[in-house]
N, C-alpha and C positions, 0 to 999 in steps of 0.2 A: 465543431462536430463534423464539418465536411472534411477537414484535414485528417481526423481520426478515421473516417470511413475510407479515405484514400489509402492511408497507411495500412489499414486492415485488409484492403483488397490486394495491394501489390506486395505486401510483406516486407521482409528485410531487404530484398532486391531494390525496392523503390527508394528506401533511405540511403542505400549505398550509391545509387546513381546520382541522387541529389547531392550528396557529400562530394562525390568525385567531380561533378561539374563545378561545384563551388571552389574546390581546391585548384582545379585547372584554371579557372577564371582568375583566381588570386595570383597564381604563379605566373601566368602570362602577363598580367598587368605589371607585376613586379619586375619581371625580366625585360619587358619592353621599356619600362621606365629607365632601367639601368642602361640598356643599349642606347637609348635616346640620349641620355646624359653623356655617355662615353663618346658617342659620335659627335655630339655638340662640342665637347672639349677638343676632339681631333680637328673639327672644322675651324674652331677658333685658333688652334695652334697653327694650322696651315695658313689661315688667312693672315695671322700675325707675321708669319715668316715672309709671305709674299709682300705684304705692305712694307716690311722692313727692307726688302730687296729693292723695291721701287723708290724708296725714300733716300737712298744713298746717292751722293753727287757723282758726276762722271769721273772727276779726278780721283775721287775716293774709290770708285769701281775699278779704275785702272790700277790703282795702288793695291787694291784688294786682289785683283786678278793676279798681280805680281806675287802677292803673298800666298795666294792659293797654290801656287806652284810648289809651295812647301809641303812636306809630308803631313804635318799636323793639321793643316787646314784641309788637306784632301780627306783625311780620316774623319774630321768633324763633319764635313759636308756629306760624306758618304753615310755617316750615322744618321744625319738629319733626313737624308733622302730615304733611308731604310725605315726610319720611324714613321715618316709620312705615308710610305707605301703600306706598312703594316696597318696603320690606322684606317687607310682606305679599304684595304681588304677586310678588316674586321667589321667596318661599317656595312660593307656590301653583304657579308655573311649574316650579320645581325638583322639586316633588312629582310633577307630571305627567310630567316628563322621566324621573324615576326609575321611574315605573310603566311608561313606554314601554320603557326599557332592560331592566327586569326581564322584560317580555314577550319582547324580542328574545333575551335570555340564555336564557330558557326554550325558545324555538324552537331556538336553537343546541344546547342540551343534548339536545333531542329528536333533532335531526339526528345529533349525535355518537353517541347511543345506538343510533339506527337503523343508522348506519354500522358500529358495533361488532357489532351483530347480523348484518348482512350479511357482515361480515368473518368472523365465526364460522362462518356457513353455508358461505361459500366455502372457508374453511380445512378444514372437514369434508369438502367435496366433493373438494378437492385431495388430501386424505389417503387417498383411495380407493386400494387396492392395484392397481387395474386401469388406472391412467393416470399419466402423468408429463408435466410441462409445463416447457418451456424458454422463458425470457423474456429478450429483448435490449432494453435501453433505448437507443433510437436506434441509432447505429452502434458502440456499445460492444462491445469484443471479449470481455468477460467476462460471459457470461450467468448467470442464476440458474435453478437446477433445482429444481423442486418435485414432490412426490409420488414414488411408486414403482410398478414393474411387477412382476407375479408372478415368482418365481424360475424357474418352469418355462420362461419365455420365453427365458432365457439372457441377459437384460439385466443389466449390471453395476449394483451398488448405488452404487458410488462415482461422483461427478459427473464427474470427469475421464475415467474409463473409459467412462462412458455417452456422453459427447460424442464419443468416438472411434467413430463409427458402423461403420467398417470392421472393427472387432474382433469385433462380435457380430451384425452383419447380414451376409447373403450379399452377395458383391461387387456383383452387379447392383443389388440393392435399396439398398445403401449408396451407390453412385454416383448413383442416381436421387434419393434423399432429399437428398444433399448439394447436388446441382444445384438442387432445388426450394427448399431453405433459402436458398441464395445468392441466387436470384431473389427470394424473399420479402423479404430484408433490403435488397437493392439497388434493387428495382423495386416493392416492396409488392404483389407478385402472390400472391394466396392459392392454396392447392393442397390436394388431398385424394389421398392415396396409400394403397396397401395393400402392405406389405413383408413379407419373410420373414426370420426370424432364423436363426442358424447351427443351431438345433435344430429347424428346419422349423415354427416357430410363426408364426402370422399376426398382424400388428400394423397398426392403422390410424393413419396420420399425417396431421394436419390443421395447416395453417399459416394464420395470420391476422395482420392489423395493426390496432392500435387505440391511439389516443392517442399516436402517436409510438413505440409499442412493438411489437415483433414477438413473437408467441406461436406456439410449435410444440407440439402436443399429441400424445403417443404413447398410444394406447388399445389394450389387449389385448382381442381379440374373443372372444366365447364363443357357444356354441350356434349359433343360427340365423344371426347376423351372421357368425360364423366360417365356417360352411358357404357362405354367399353369397360371402364374400371368397375362399375357396378355389376355388369355382366360377368366379369372375371371373378368378383367376390361371390356372386350367386353360384357360378360354376364350382368354385372351391367348396362352398357350403353343400351343394348337392353331392359332389364327390365324397365329401366327408360323411354325409348322411348315408349314402349308399354303402360306403365302407363300414360304417357303424352297424347298419342293419345286417349286412352280410356276416360280419363278425359275431353279431348277436345270434343269428340263425345258425352259425357254425357251433356255437356253444350249447345250444339246447339239445335235448335228447330226442326231439321229434323229427322224423324225416321230412325235409322240405325240398321241393324241386321246382324247376322252371323249364317249360317246353317251348319250342318254336311253333310256328303255325302248322308245320308239317307233322308235329307230334314227337319230334326227337328231343332228347335231353340237351339243354344248353347250360344248365347250372344245377348243382345239388350241394347240400351241406354235408358235414361229416357224418351225422347220424344216418343219412341216406346211404352213404358209402358203406357204413358198417352193416346196415340192414341187408344190403344186396351182396355182402361178403366181398367187397372190393378193398384193395389196399388203401385207397383214399378216394375222395369225392371226384378228383380229376379222372381217375381210372374208370369210375362208374359212368362218367359223362362220355369219355372216349369210346368205351365199349357199349354204350347205350343199354346198360343193365336196368331192367325194369323191376320195380317193387310190386306193382299191381298186376293182377292177371289180365290177359288180353281182353276177356269179356268185360271187365270193369273199365278198361281204357276205351273200348268201343262205346260203352254206355255213357262215359263222360263226354265223348265227342258228340254223342247223339242228343243228350238232354241238357248239356251246359250251355247257358246263354250269358250275355253281358249283364243282364239284370238278375238272373237266378243262377248262382253257382251250384255246382254238383255237391251234394252232401248225403252220405250214406255210410252204413257199416259194411266193411269189406273183410273177408277172411282170406288170409294169405300165409305163406310159409316164410318164416324169418329164422335163419340159422338152424334149420332143421326142426322148428317147432311151429305148430299152427297157432297163429295169433289173430286177434280181432282188432281192426283199426277203424276209427271214425275218420273218413277221408273227406276233405273239403278241397275242391278244385275250382278256381275262378278263372274265367276267360277274360283276356285283355287284348289290346290291339296287336301286340307283338307275339302273342301265343297264349299261354296259360301258366298258372302257378298253383301249386297245391301243397297241402300239409296233411300228415297222417298222425292221428292221436291214438296211441296204444290203449285200448280199453279191455284188454284180455283180463286183467285183474278185476275190473269193474263187472264184467260179465260173470266171473267166478263168484264175486261177492253177491251179485244179484241172485244167482242160483242158491248160494248158501243162505241168503235171506229168505228165500222161499221155503227152504227146508226148515229154517229156524221158526218161521211163522207157523208152519204146520205143526212143529213140535210144541210151540207155545199154545196153539189151539187145543192140542190133546191134553196139555197140562191144565189149562183153564177149565176144560170140561169136567175135570175131577175136583175142582174147588167148590167149597160150600158157599162162597161169596158170589152173588149174581154178577155176571160180566156180559156186556154186549158191545160189539164193535160195528161201527157204521163207516161206510166209505165216503169219498169226497162228494158224492151226489146225495148223501144222507140216507142211503139205503142200507139195511141190515146185511152184514156180511158174516157175522159169527155171533153165536150165543151159546151159553152153557146150560146145563140142566138146571142149575140153581136159578138162572134167570127165568126160564120157562115156568119153574115151580112158583117163583115169587109172584108173577103176574097171571099165572094160569091161562096162558095163551095156547091156541091150537098150533099143532106142529105144521099143519098145512099152511096156515097163515104165515108162520115164521119162515117156512121154506120158500115162500114167494118173494123173499127179500123186500119186505114192505118199506115204504118211506117212513122216516122217523116221525114226521108230523102226522102221518096217517096212524101210526101206532099210538101216539099220544092221544089223538082224537078217540080211538077205539077204547083205550084205557079210561078216558074221562067218561065215555058213554056207559062203561061198565061200573062207574063209581068207584074206581080203584086209585084215583089220583086225588091230591088235596083239592078241596073246594077253593075256587078263586073267584073274586069279584070281577076281575078283568082277565078272562081266560086268554084272549088274544095276546095281550101284553106279556102274560106269564109264559105263554108258549114261545113267543119271540125271544124272551130272555133265556129260556132253557136251550133253544137252538142256536143262540149266539156263540156257543163254544166252537162251532165250525169256522167262525171268523176270528176267533181269539188266539192268543199265543200261550198264555198261562193257563194253568189248570183252574177250573171253576168248581167251587164247592157250595152245596146248598143242603138244607134240611127239608125233608118232605114228611109232613105229618099226615099219614094216610087215614082214611075214614075208619078202617078196621082197628085203629089204635096203635098201629106200628109207627115207629119213627125211623126214617132212613136218612143216612148221610150219603149224598150223591156226589161222586167225583167224576167230572167230565174233562178229559184230557185230549187235546188235539194231537193227531198222529202226524209224524213227519211225511208219510206218504199221502196225506190227505184224509179227511174224515176225523172221527173221534172215538175214544174208548170210554164207555160208561161203566162205572163200578158202583154197586149199591151195597152199603154197609148198614146192617141192621143194628140200630142203637137203642132199641126199645128197652132192653135190660139196663144199659148204661145210663140212659136218661132217667130211668126209675131210681137207680142208685144215686145219681147226682141230685135228684129231687130230695131224696131222703137225707143226703148229706147236707144239702143247703138248709133243710128244715132243722137238722141237728145243730148247724152253726147258728141259726137264728135263735134256737132255744138256748144255746150256750151263751150267746151274746146277751139275751134277755136275763139270763141267770147272773152273768157278771155284772150287768148294770144294776141289779137289785141286791148285790152283795153289800154288806156294811163295811167290809174291808176295802181299803184303798188299793187299787191295782193299776199299774202302768207297765206297758211292754214297749221296749225300745229295740230298734234294729241295730245292726253292726255299725251303721253310719251315725249313730247317736241321735236319730230322730225317733220320736214317739210314734208307735203304731196304734195303740189303743189305750184308753183309760176309762174308768168308771166314775159315776157321780160321787161315790164315797171318797175317792182319791182327791177330787177337786174340793170336796167339802172339808176334808181334813186339813188341806193346805191353804184353803181360803182363796182359791183361784177360779177364774171363769172357764167355761168350755172353750171359748175362743183362744185362750192362752195355751191350751194343751190340745189343740186340734191336730189331727194326724199330719205328720210331716214336720212338726215343730222340733227344733234342735234342743238338746238337753241343756245347753247353755242359756237359752231363752227361758226355759222352765226354771232353771236355777235362779235367774234374776227375778222371776215372778214369785218364787217361794222365799226369797231373801227376807222379806219382812217378817216371816214366821220363824225362820231359823237360818242363821248365817254361820254355823260352826264349820271348822275345817274338815270334820269327819262326816259331813252331811252330803250335800249335792255335789260338791267338788270331788269327793271320793266316789260317788256314784258315777260321775262322768268319766273318771279315769278307768273304772272297771268296765263300763259299758263300751267305750271306744277302744279298749285294749285289743291288740292283735296277738296276744299270747296264746300258745297252743292249749295250755291248761288254764281255764278260768275258774278259780275256786269260788265257792259261795261265800257270801259275807252277810253277817247278821249283827244286830245291835239294837240299841234303844236310843231314841231321840226325845228330848224334852223341848217342846216348842215354846215360843214366847206367849202363845195363847193359853198355856197351861196344860195342853194335851201331852200325854206321854205315849209315844208310838213305838211299837216293836216292829222294826223293819227287817226285811230280808232282800238281798240282791241275789237273784237266782239266774244262772246262765241257762238259756234254752237252746234247743237245736237251731241249726242254721244261723249260729252266731248271734242270736237274739238274747235279750236280757229282760227279766221281769223284776219290777220293784213292787213289793207289797208292804203296806203299812196297816198295822192292826192296833186298835185301841186296847190297851192292856186291861182296861176295866171290863171288857166283854170278850176276853181272850178265847174262851172255850167256844163260844158261838162263831167267833171269827175264824178259829182254827178249823172247825168243821166245814164252814163255807169255803175257806181257802183251799182245803184239801179237794173238795169236789170241783171247785173252779180250776185248781191246778191240774187235775186229771184231764179236764176238758181242754185246757190250753195245751197240754202236752200232746193230746191227740191232734188238735188243730195244727200245732207246730210240726208234728210228725208228717202230716199231710203236706204242709208247706215245704218241709225239708225234702220230701220225696219229689215235689214239683221242681224245686230249685236244682236238686241233683240231676233230675231229668234234663233240665235246660242246660246245666253246666256240662254234662257229659254226653247225653244222648243227642243234644243239638250242636254243641261246639265241635265234637269229634266229626260228625258228618259234614259240618260246615267246612272244617279244615280239609277233609277229603275232597269235598266238592271243588274248593278253590284249587287244590293241588291237581286234581284230575282235569279240571277245565284248562289250566295252564298247560298241562301235559298234552291234551288234545290239540292245542294250538301249535305245538312244535312240529316242524316238518318231518322229524324223524318218525313220528307216529303215523305218517301217511297223510295224503291230501283229504280234505273234507269237501263235501258238496256245499253249495251256497247256503242251502237251508240248514245243513248241519253246523256250518260255521256261524250262522245267525243264532242257532240255539245255544251253541257254546258261549257266544258273546253274552246272550241273555243270562245264562247260568252264572258267568263270571261277574256280570253287573249286579245281579240280585245278591250274590254272595258277598260282594264288596259292600253293598248297601247294608246288609245284615251285620257284617263285621263292623261297619261304621257305627251302627246303633249300639252294638255291644260295647265298643270302645267308648262311646259317649256316656253310656251308663256307668262304666267303670270310672271315667274321669269325674263324673258328678259324685259318685260314691267316695272317691278319694278326697274331693274338695269338701264334701259334707263331713267326712271324718276328721278334717283338719290336719291331714298329714301331707298334703301336696305342698311341695316346695318349688319355688321358681328358680330356673337356671338362668341367672342374670348374666348378660353379656352385652357388648356394644353392638347394636344392630344398625346396619345401613338401611335407611328407610327406602331409598331408591331401589336397592336390590330386593328388599322385601316386597315392594309393589310389583316388580317384575316377576318374582316367583309366584305371587298370588295370581297375577293375570295369566301366566302360562298354565298353572295347575287348574285354573277355573275355566279355561277356554273350551274344553270339551263339554262341560256342563252348560255353558252359555249356548253352545251350538245345539245341544239337545233341546233346550227350552226356547230356541229361536229368538233369543234376545242378545243384545250387544252390551259391552262394558266400556264406559268412558271414565278415564282416570284424570282427575283435575288436581294437579299438585305442582308447586313451584319447583324449579330445577335444583334448588339447593336445600333440600329437606334436612340433610345432615344425618346424624346418628342419634340414637337414644338407648339408654341402658334399660333393657327389659328382657323377658324370656322370649327368644325368637320364635320357638315352636308355638307357644301359647298365643303370641301376638298374631302369628299367621293363622291359627285356628279361629281367632276372633274374626278376622277379615273374611275368611272363607265361609264361616257360618252366617255372617251378615249378608254376604253376596248370595249364598244359597237361599236364605229367607227372602231376599228381594226378588230372586229369580222365580220363586214360587208365586209371588204376587204380580210381577210385571207381565203385562199382556204381550203376546207374541208380536215381534217386529219392533218393540220399543227398546230403549236403552236404560241400563242401570248406571247411575253416577256414583263413583267413589271419589270423594273429595278429601284431601289431606292438607293440613297446614300446621304451623307451629305457633304457639302462644307462649313466648318466653321459653322455658325448658319443657313445657308440656307439649305432647303430640295430640292433636285433635283431628279426628276423621269422622266422616259421615257417609252413609250409604242411602241413596234415595231411589225410589222407583215410582213409576206413574200408574200403579195398579189401582184397584178399587178402594184402597184405604181400609182402615180398621174402625169399626164402630166404637164409640166412646165407652160403651158398657163392656166391650171386649178388651180394651186397652189395659184394664186392671189385671188381666190374666195372661197377657202375652208372654210374661217371663215365668209363668208357671210351667212345670214339667208336664209333658204329654198333652200340651195344649196346641193343637194344629189348626191354623186358620187359612192356609193357602190351598190352591186347587190341587197341588201335589204336596200336601203338607208334610208327609213323612212322620217321624216318631214324635215330633214336637219338643225336641230337646235343644235345638239350636240356640234360641235366645236365652235359655237357662244357662247353657255353657258360656255364652258370651258374658252374661251378667256375673257368673262366678269367676271367670278368668280376669275380667276387668277389675272386679273387687280385690282379687289377689294382688293386682298391680296398684291398689289404692286409688283406682280411678272411678269414674262415674259413667252411667249409661242413661241416656234420655231418648224418648221416642215421641215423635210428633206425627200424627196421622189425622187426616180428614177424609170422610167418605167421598169418593169420586175424585180426589186430588192426589192420591198416592201417600207414601209413607217415607219418613226420614228418621233413621236411627243414628244418633251422635254419641261417640265415645271420646272420653278424655283420659289419656294415659300420662300421668305425671312422670317426669324424668327422675330416675333413681341413681344411686351411686353403686359402683362395683364394690363387692365385698373385699375387705383387706385380706391378703394372703400372706401369712408369715413365711419368711424365707427359711429354708431348711439349713440348719447349722451343721 
């Protein structure tokens, strides 16, 4: 590990120096060995020659000297002398070369020792726990990481995790560091950065290039350097914030300015420059162009304090037109800053509103309906002649603008108001409209026999408008109509013919005892709301022919535009022969009549009378349904559309109260639309025509969608949602939309029961292929006698119960999935609703040929 760090520190130069020193050492040793061997041979040759000379006898030497005089001996001796001399010179030269090589080797050894020493010092420096270095060799993609950073910085110890800067640095710092490193490696551009880790620790990053290598050093800062770095970051943040706010102020259409202590302009936005007709804001500041009149500026300097800024409406000329501004100017240590809001259009609207109110008052004065308007202090501000005539009050008393409570006391003393056991409570309820948001409606039965419907509506400007509708004639008509219905009901019940009326959803609306007696069924088996299929099963013991109840069910639940009448004769197992008729009624209803042929004349007369009565009743019902379908749905559509239109910026800005009213309109319309849709869903299910759109549903995505869609409802109810589900719920084949409706309806029902500040638990799990989920709340629970009716329609048990269709829709949709619903509740312990949805299979789709 140490050798790898040294090689990584010195790079290719360190390996080259080491190899060169090794080669030089090897060459020198080889050459010195060769020189030594050669010199040894020369010494041996010279020594042998000398010994040979000394070993010759004297007479031989004399004889030899005589022979030396010859030419051949002279040549041989000369050659010998030359060889010895050359060997001596070579030995001397080699000795000098060897000395020179030893000096060079000594220098290289000193260099290597110095390099080792420097490597040790650098290694000790790198091993510091406060820095870490990344080294890239050229464009190599595998860097070498040296050193460590303190654990408190949050920097990973592993090299691979450390190189992933985005995992331990803040996103902004990580992006900036990665860009700087990329520029360093590609363009050799050095950099110095200060970054922040995920633990808010400060680290200094330096990038350099040296010898074809890129170095990036991460240094953990301490003490003074850390404080300086933090101050530098804080300064950068403040500069960015100031720039952002100045850019924001430059983009708004409201004039904004800043003044020095002497009152001269030091900064203004673009809107200010346009208002004072300058080419730009800088020119307005240089020329000290003023938007506000001198009197207003003097007033600002006189009344503005650090605690109380100046705020007033100011009239000034902008681009040749007189405009009204609401000016706010705040005093600060370096001077002051102000903003002007153009309220010219608001003032014009206010004047137009005054004219409109006056026009409305003139119109209301000519109406026959009594109308009275009270202000925010509950004093009478307007009344028409019909109001005065209704209560027979003195004009002098009304012109005094009496208090509403005083007026009610006076009317009670004159015995003109309904008699109440608790007058104070009744009076407080009547006056609560001044604190309410929605319109309040009540019926007053006056002592003189009149019946009034009272509408009390809070006004946007404060106060309330009271409208009195005389319902005396209408109530009388309704009483007579109800009496007629009772007489008709009694008549039908006493007919000897069997009669049953079914709605378009296939559920029975009414039946008489003769019908039950003819078919031998009980009243419970044909109670209102029972589907025709259940009645068919109850009547099967008496008659099971194909042209009987099955045919009746097809006709009754048919959606054909033309529904023809159907007549025939049935012979029952009991021996009775019945003449039946299937008669379509208005509003898509169908009437079944069964007549015993033995008494056909009497039955025909009674049936005719009964049929006329039912036609009248059905006509009234038809009128009511048409009124709901067209007169209610069309305004509801308009209300939703206009509410959304009012929210759009293109229609102009709304006041806070207007925006609140628009939100209430949109919310109420959405609730009403939800109720209508629920009723339509139930009607479709009851008619047996709803089909599931099966697909593969991701349960995790489904839970996410439900939690996001239900978040606003939970916020309104001041409760929270806890989802308990394993991470791998997988998928299930089901109808995504209906499954989502089931969850939302259950959560809405739990939100109605859950106390404020508590949590609703949604728990999901899998049991083999089945999906099981439960919704629990910690509410007051449901009494045992009420549990039997929780799935009935229009049964509401919560404090904000709604229409009472939620659990009915849940039961219907779960049944469509072949699932089951169970409910467990105890008083004081909360309620748990559990649903089991079995896994289905996707329908096979034949490929197109």
